[in-house]
C-alpha positions as semicolon CSV with decimal commas, in nm:
position;residue;x (nm);y (nm);z (nm)
1;M;3,843;10,309;7,247
2;T;4,116;10,063;7,152
3;M;4,353;10,345;7,068
4;V;4,303;10,509;7,410
5;L;4,366;10,176;7,586
6;T;4,679;10,118;7,377
7;M;4,812;10,468;7,454
8;G;4,745;10,415;7,825
9;I;4,936;10,086;7,824
10;I;5,228;10,250;7,637
11;I;5,238;10,535;7,891
12;V;5,237;10,291;8,185
13;I;5,514;10,076;8,031
14;S;5,721;10,387;7,948
15;T;5,684;10,515;8,304
16;L;5,794;10,179;8,446
17;A;6,092;10,169;8,209
18;L;6,202;10,521;8,309
19;A;6,166;10,441;8,680
20;S;6,368;10,123;8,633
21;L;6,640;10,316;8,449
22;Y;6,652;10,579;8,725
23;F;6,687;10,323;9,005
24;T;6,949;10,125;8,814
25;T;7,154;10,441;8,761
26;Q;7,132;10,529;9,130
27;E;7,244;10,180;9,234
28;S;7,537;10,203;8,993
29;R;7,648;10,535;9,145
30;I;7,622;10,397;9,497
31;A;7,827;10,090;9,403
32;E;8,092;10,308;9,236
33;H;8,117;10,525;9,547
34;K;8,157;10,218;9,770
35;V;8,437;10,086;9,548
36;K;8,616;10,423;9,563
37;R;8,589;10,430;9,941
38;I;8,730;10,078;9,968
39;Q;9,018;10,171;9,735
40;A;9,086;10,486;9,938
41;Q;9,091;10,290;10,264
42;A;9,334;10,036;10,118
43;A;9,553;10,321;9,988
44;A;9,557;10,484;10,334
45;Q;9,656;10,156;10,498
46;A;9,928;10,105;10,237
47;G;10,052;10,460;10,297
48;I;10,079;10,402;10,670
49;I;10,264;10,075;10,620
50;Y;10,494;10,250;10,371
51;A;10,567;10,529;10,621
52;L;10,630;10,286;10,906
53;E;10,868;10,084;10,690
54;R;11,059;10,398;10,587
55;L;11,081;10,505;10,952
56;R;11,199;10,158;11,051
57;K;11,480;10,186;10,795
58;G;11,584;10,519;10,949
59;D;11,471;10,759;10,676
60;D;11,409;11,123;10,764
61;P;11,039;11,175;10,855
62;A;11,035;11,505;10,663
63;D;11,097;11,310;10,339
64;I;10,795;11,085;10,395
65;T;10,495;11,306;10,319
66;A;10,314;11,199;10,003
67;L;10,236;10,882;9,815
68;S;10,048;10,859;9,486
69;V;9,856;10,544;9,400
70;G;9,738;10,494;9,044
71;D;9,767;10,740;8,760
72;A;9,537;10,946;8,540
73;A;9,496;10,655;8,299
74;D;9,373;10,432;8,582
75;Q;9,004;10,482;8,501
76;G;9,041;10,852;8,575
77;Y;9,058;10,801;8,952
78;P;9,408;10,864;9,083
79;I;9,434;10,841;9,460
80;S;9,678;11,059;9,652
81;V;9,773;10,980;10,009
82;T;9,919;11,253;10,228
83;L;10,110;11,122;10,527
84;K;10,159;11,319;10,847
85;I;10,425;11,195;11,084
86;G;10,421;11,349;11,430
87;E;10,706;11,422;11,665
88;E;10,872;11,136;11,848
89;I;10,696;11,047;12,172
90;S;10,917;11,040;12,479
91;G;10,882;11,052;12,854
92;T;10,512;10,966;12,880
93;D;10,521;10,589;12,888
94;T;10,800;10,339;12,847
95;I;10,599;10,148;12,586
96;L;10,550;10,456;12,367
97;D;10,901;10,603;12,403
98;G;11,069;10,646;12,065
99;T;10,749;10,601;11,862
100;R;10,583;10,846;11,623
101;P;10,214;10,888;11,535
102;V;10,142;10,840;11,166
103;N;9,822;10,970;10,998
104;A;9,712;10,926;10,639
105;T;9,470;11,150;10,449
106;V;9,331;11,023;10,120
107;N;9,198;11,229;9,830
108;Y;9,001;11,034;9,574
């Protein structure tokens, strides 16, 4: 009788330990994904600022297409930002004349 009770307690404790391990692992993955998304958003914002600064200095828009943030040694998560610079806007509105749309796509 004592042995059956002991085995039951061990099974219950083992089940609780495995459930706890599973939920902890899931929370860790979710947190890692959130961190990657935040890093990707910051990289996209940095890429847009970089492109706008290069355009302000008069660089050719065709030369401003890609930006790499981090490297392979950076925890294995390099982030690449692809910049797309549209054609110069003219004739639609005096405020927008001479401006260009800038989009950033991030791969992480």
